[in-house]
N, C-alpha and C positions, 0 to 999 in steps of 0.2 A: 206446867208452872216453872218459872225460872228458879234456879238454885239461889238460896239465901246468900251464898258466897260470891255470886256474880257481882262484879263491880264495874260500872261504866265510868270511864275516865273522860273528863271534859275540861274545857278551859275557855276563858273569856276575859273581858276587861271592862273597867269603867272608862269609857271614852269621853274625854273632856276637851273643852276649848274655852277661850275668853270671848264673851259677848262684846258687842259694840261699846257697852258701858263698863267694860272691864270686870264683869261678873263671871264667875265660873259656871259654865253650863255642862251638863252631861247628856249623852245620847241614850234614849230608850228606843227599843224596837218593838213593834206590834206583830205578834205571830197569829195570823188568821186561824191556823189549825187549833190553837188553844184559846184564842181571843183574849190574850193577856199582854201586858206591858212588862218587858224584862230587859236585862242587860244583855248585850250581844255575847253569845257563847255557842259552843258546839262540841261534838264528840271528837276525841283524839283518834286519828287514823293510825293504821299499822305503821310502826317504826317512826311515828311522828312525835316530836317532843311536845310537852304541854305549851311552852311559850310559842312554838311555831304554830300550833293549833290555834292558840288565842289570837295571834296575829292574823292568820288566815280567816278565822271566823269573823273578826271585827271588820276586815276588808270586805268579805263577802256579804255580810248582813247590813252594813251601813254605807259602803262605798267609799269610806274615808281611809286614807293611809295612816295608820297609827305609829307613833313613836313611843316606845315603852319606857316606863319608869319602874318603880318597885312592885314586887308581888305583894298584894295587900290582904290576902285571906282566901279562905275556901268555904264552900257550902256543901253539906252532905245531906242527902235526902233519898227517899224511896221513889222509884218510878216503876209501877207495875211489878212490885216485889223485887225489883233489882235496886241495889244500892248505887247511887250516883254521887261522884265526888267532882266538884267543879272548882278549879283553881282560877283566881282572878288577879290581874295586874292593873295598875293605873297606866293609862295610855293617852297621849295627847293627839288630837286630830290636827294634821298638818296642812291640809289643803281641801279644796272643794272635792266633792265626790268624783272619782274617776273610774270606779268599777261598777258594773251593772249589779243591781240587787234583784234576786229572784223573788218576784212578787208572790209566788206561791208559798214561800217561806216567810218573807218579811214584806208586809204591804205598806208600812209606814215607819219612818224614822223621825223621832221627835226630840228636839233640843229644849231642855228646861233647866232653869237654875236649880241648884242642888236641893233646896228645900222643897220646891214644887215637884221635882223628879222623884224624890223620896216618897211623897204622897201618891204619885201616879203609879208607882211600881205595884204589881199585883202581889208578889210574894214577899213575905217577911225576910226570907233568906237574902233576897236582893237588897232590901233596905239595910240589912246588917253589913253587907259588903260596902254599900255607900257610906255607912258610918265609919268603916275602916279607912275608906278613901279620904274622908274628911280628916281623920286623925293623922294620916301620913302627910297630907298637904301635897302641893304640886311644885312644879319647876325644880325638880331634882336633876342631877347630872350623873350618868353612869360611868364608872371606871371598872372595866372588865379585866380581872386578873386570871389569865388562861394558862394552865399548864400545857406544855407541848403534848402532842399525841404520842401514842405508844412507839417507843424507839427500839431498835435492836438492843439486846442485852450487851452489857459491857464485855462479858466473857466471849461473846460471839463477834467482837469487832477488834481488829488488829491495829487500826490506825489511831490517830489522835481522838480523844474523847469528844472534843468540840466538833469533829467531823462526822460523828456517829449519826446515821440517818434513821428515819422512821422505818418500822417493819411493815409488813403487808396490812395488818390491822390499823396501824397508825396512819398509813396512807389513805385508807378508806375513811377513817375518822376525819382527817384533814379535809377531804373532799366534801364531807357532809356537815361542815361547821356552819355554813352560811345561814340555814334556817334558824339556828340557835342565836346567831349574832345579829342578823339583819334587823330584828325589831328594835334594837337600841340606836339605830341610825349613827353608827360610829363614824367619826370624822378623822381619826388618826389611829394608826397601828404601829406599835413599837415592839421590838423583839430583841431578845438576847442574840449574841452573834453565833451561838451554837447552831449548827446546821439543822438539827432536829426541830428547833424553834422556828427558824426561818422557813423550813419546809412546811411546818404546820400551818402557817398563815399565808403561804404563797397563793393558793387558790382563792382564799378569802380576800386578800388584797386585790387580786385581779378582778374578782366579781364586784367588789365595792369601788373599784377604780381609785385605789389609794396606794401610794408608795409606802412600803414598809420601812420604818425608821429603825436602824440597828443601833441599839444602846449597849455599849460595852459594859456599863455599870449594872446591867441586868444579867450578866453572865455568872456562872459558877466560879470562874477564876477570880473575878472582881470581888465576889462575896467572900471567898476564902481569905482575901487580903484585908477586906474592910466590910464588916457586917452592916454598915449604915449607908453605903453608897446607893444601894438599890432603893432604900426608903427615901433618900433625898431626891432621887430621880423621879420616883412616883409622886412624891409630895409636890414637886415643881409642876408636874402635869396637872395635878388636882387644882392647884392655885390658878391655872389658866382657864379652868372651868370648861374644858372641852370634853367631848364624848370620846373616850380613849379606850383602846384595847391594848393590853400588855401581855406578851407571851414570854414566859420564863420557866423557872424550875422550882421543884421542892429542893431545899427548904426555904428558898428565897421568898416565894409568895406567901407562905404562912407567916414568916417573920414580918413582912410588910403589913399584912392584914392585922396581925396582933398589935403592932404599933399604932395603926390607924384607928382601930375600933376599941382598943383597950383590953387589958387582960381579962376582966370580968366577962365581957361580951364574947371574947374569943373562946373562952371555955365552953360556951354553948354551941360552938361550931366544930365540925370535924377538923382535926389538926393538920390535915394535909389533903392534897388533891390527887385523884387518880388521873391517868393520862387523858387529856382532852376535856377534863372538867374545868370549871371556872367558878370563881366568886365574882359577884357583881356588887360593887360598892356604890350605893346611891348617896350622893352628898349635895348639900345646899349651903351656900355661904361658908364653906370651909368645915361644915359639920356633917358627920356621917349620919344619915337618916336611917338606913337599913342596909343589910347585906343579904343578897340572895345567892343560893347555890344553883349552878347551871350544870345540868347533867351532860355527860359525853354523848355524842350522836349515837343513835341506835344503828347497829350494823346488821 
């Protein structure tokens, strides 16, 4: 018998789209093994992040490429004496199916309007996740605030601090950022002019075929002279309503986040980011809807 302490980590999404008559539909999958209707989800693989897992499982089970919005909740239940925790995101289907679906795992994908989908679902846990999805709403835009990956210590570097590079761990973190960021369909990457920041997003920029835009106002030097310039820079990008990633430093990113979400909400968040961690601000019409924490890549 499995240990009571065993925990299965899994992730999935409420995959949605607009119907021809502009109604929101969500995708349900039928699993022949269990003969049930559920939301697309699956187990987290070794060294895989939850969001990367959720993206992979949605693509594998539905054939649709998802673009992720906020994390909307989690379900916890027992599976053969093992505890299972499933984290869910809201994700929009962006195109017709392009990936093959394993018919042994999923033999039907059904699109239904939210009310009908809620009734069709087999499990109450999935219905609760759909309720969370309704509360969050759709059509949010992500703004990723990424701290640079792990750099050499200041005491181990003789040159200018702005030229300080990533250490070995930081280089590995930078190379493994793509699965964390790809689900958000980022359209612009901005970075401080510090080499450790530009180095952090170099592989990511190349993989996404985006030119990195260097923002001097995102640097520690600019912050030391004017605490508001970074906030103004980020606010301008939010106003454009584009899906943007910004790579910068502590304490600049916590300052920006605190201003954008308010002091009360900020107290509920960790006050700083560790190397290669990020906050994802989801906003709609100039209003912050939610803030997610994005873990550093597992090495």
